[in-house]
Steps between C-alpha positions, in 0.01 A plus 500: 500500500467816703769534763540783742880480503795341328547282813139382474555406135826321580342311790219374274755400236721326755197301622405401145860398433517292818181315410633425147829374651312283752292344220815410312668358807192300595475361148867397507448330838198308366701388196782376724251319722326344200831377358613362831173326572474354150857377527419329832194333350700380199770351724243326713318371191826372353603332826165328520526385142854372558375310804226342288740421214349729233755783506681363194186432302519708180139608523544612859819691414326663202210611716732629772689698237172641369403614847844654551470686170156627601636630830784677314242656265291621797802650670607667178154644448473647849863622473391699197210641698740610775716665231186687385440613858855626512458686173176653630686612814773659294234686293334609823835635625541703181141628535567597861804698392296679235223574753754649746656714228155619388397577860817698563459690172138588586604618847767725354257636245249584777760694700 
């Protein structure tokens, strides 16, 4: 990156950092929405099955448990992806610090 001033460099880095933070926040919101929506569907499905007298059927309960486990796996998997995004953001923050230090050192050297 070629920047004309330290402020220009910092502005670009701030923008990149904001975008990374927004991606993480958006991912977390989607996960919360997914969990909430799936929970609502499961409750509705269970209520309907209770109304029809199959809620206590062992096969039904086994299948409902399987679906619940799958949802938990999905949430865990995307949770790990969010953790990766957070790690990437931390690495980016360290890189930004190094870039600022390098820029300042080059400016001092040129003076």
